[in-house]
N, C-alpha and C positions, 0 to 999 in steps of 0.2 A: 399589571393587572389591578393592583391597589395603589392609588396615588393620593398622597396628602399634599395639598397645595395651599401654602400660606395660611395655615390654620392658627387661629388665636382663640383663646377661651379665658373668660374671667368670671368671678362670682362676687356677689354682694358680700361685703365684709362689715361685721359689726351690727347685724340685726336687720329686720325687715325694712325699716324706713331709712336705713343708712344709704348715703350716696357713694360712699367709698367702696371701691372694688379691688379685689386682689387678682392680678393676672396670673394664670396658671400655665398657659401655653402661649408662646410668642413666636409668630411667624415660622411655624414648623412645616417643612416640606421634605418629603422623601418618597420612595417608591418600593414596593415589594413585588418582585417578579414571579411569574408562574413557577411553581415547584420549589421556590426558595424558602428557607427558614431564616427569617430576619429577627434578630434579637433587639429588643428595646430595653436598654439597660440604664439604670439610674437608682440613686438612693431614694428613700421614702420622701415624698413631697416634691419630687422632681417633675411631676406632671404626667408620668407614663400611664397610670391607671385612668386618668381623665382622658388621655388620648385613646385608650382602649374603648371607653364608653362612646366616644365620638365615632370610632370605626364601626362599632356595633349599631350605631343609629339610636342609642339610648338617649344621648344628648346631642344638641346641635351646636356647631361652632359659632362664635360671634362673627368671625371673618374667615374667609377661605373656604375650601371644599374638601370633602372626603369622597373620592370617586372609586367605584369598583367596576371594572370593565367600561370605564368612561362615563358612568352614570352615578348620580348622587346616592349614597347609602341612606339618605333621609327617606327615599322611596322604598317602602318595605318590600316591594316586589323585586328590587335589585338584590337584596341580601338574603331573603328567605330561601333556605335550601342551598345557599351558596356560601354563606359565612356562618360558622358555628363558633362556640366559645366554651372554654373550660376555665373555671374560676378557682381561686384559692380556697374558698370556704365550701368544701364539698358537702358539709352537713346541711347547709341551707340551699344547695343547688338542686337537690332532689326533693320532690314533694314527699313528705313523710308518710303519706297515706297511699303512695304508689308502690307496687311491687317493682323489683328490678326490671322485669319484662315491660311493665307499663311505662317506667321511666325511660327505657331505651327507645321504645316505640313512640314516645310522646311527640318528638318533632315531625315524624312521618304522619302521625294522626292529625296534627295541627295543619299540616300541608294538604290533607285530604288524600294522601297517597295510599293509606290503608284504612280500612274501616274497623278491623279487629287485629289483634296481635298475630304476628307471623312467627310461629315457634322456630321454624328452620332458620330464619334471618336472625332472630334473637340468639339462638344457639351458636350460630356462626360468629356473631359479634362477641359473645361471651368467650368463646374459644380464642378469638383473636386477642382479647385483652387478658387471657390467662385465667379465666374463671370457668367452672364447669356448669353444665345446664341446670344443675340443682339450685343455682343462685336465682333462677327466674322467679321463684315464688318468695324470695326473701324480701324483707323491708329494710329501709336504710338503717334503722337502729340495730339491725342484726349484722351489719357490716363493719369491718375495721376501716380505718382511714384510707389505707392503700386500696382496699376492695371498693370502697365508695368512689374513689377517684377513678378507678378503672371503669366503673359503671358510667361515670360522667364522660369518660373518653369514648366509650362504646356509643353512648347517646350522641356525642358530637360527630362521630363518623357515620352514624346510621343513614343519613341522607346523602352520604358521599359528597360533602361540600368541596368547593374549590379552595377554601381557605379556612383555617381554624386559628382563633386567637386564644392564646393561653396566658391568663393574667395571674402571675405568681402561682401557677397550678401545682407546683411541687414543693413550695416552701413550707407547707404544713406537714409534710411527710418526713418520716425517719430517713436518715442517710441512705441505708441500703435499699429502701423502697424507692427513693428518688432515682437511684441508678436504674432500677428495674423499669420504672415509668419512662425515663429518658430513652432507654433501649427500645421500649415499646413504641414510642413516638417516632424514633428513627425508622423502625420497621414499617410503620404505617405510611410514612412519606414515600417509601419505595413502592408499596402496594398500590396506593391511591394517587400518587403524584400530586399531593396537595401542597399548598403553601402554608407555612406556619408564621404567625406573629407571636414571638415568645417574649412576653413582658416579664422582666425579672430584675431583682436587685443583685442576683447571684451571677457574677460574671463567669464563675467557674462552670456553672450549668450551661450558660449561654455558649461558652467556648466548646463544650462537649457536643452540642446539638446544632448550633447555628452555622450558616454559611457566612453571614455578615452581621455586624452589630451597629446600631445607632445609639450613641451614648448621650443621655439626657442630663442636663444640669439646670436647675431653676427654670424649668419650662422651655428651655431652648436646646437645640442640638449642639452638643459640644464637639462631637467628632463622629465620623463614620469610618468603619474599617472592616476589611475582610478578615476572617478568623486567622488565617495564616499570616496576616500582617499586624496582629494585635500588639506584638512586641515593639512595633515601630510607631505606636501612637505618639502624637506630638504634645497634646495638651497635658498640663500638670494634673488635672483632675482625672483624665483617662489613665495616666500612668499610675496614679494612686489606686484606682480600681484594679488595675492589672497586678499591682503588688499583692493583692488579696489572693491571687492564684498562686503566686510564688511563695508567699509566707507559709 
């Protein structure tokens, strides 16, 4: 469904007029299958968030292609309503002047699927993420971190996309809230049969929710493994990450 083919990305290094460039992604290729939860794992600076921006069409690769159902995600029509995202910084992910209802309905409004809010749909989505209908009229500053991220998840699934990208979506939450959100995401996969791209530095969280992981190091794929085979990873770097679960 989602294919990354020989993707490379670099940025100018050392100022506007510098000719020196820093390579962030090097010949990256992999596939995410329909209904699969694929983990993209790596330490900070490994290139995984840059990859996320390419998948969302926010940036363009220098080489290679990002394809969704065989078409380039650079075409907005390919991704709108089909690929959603939930980011780490939930405080800036929601317009501070929007109510929860307006935030959840925003993607549908932008797609022209609704002219005004649909209270019944909003109530259903709030219920699914564990919030009561009373949250419809609240503003972002009135929400806890966990509540705000639940609203972001409700917004991401509002259009019932085929794929959701989570970029460090639970790393800012407290431990107990992380588990609640992960359980919530597992439940939504069953309900909507969506694919997830779960970008994280937390291999323990990836092991909890993912079917398969792609391990990144210095902008390249170090190793790919099914979750049940994580203990058999071969590279020294992957083994080091795995020790974080055992420790």
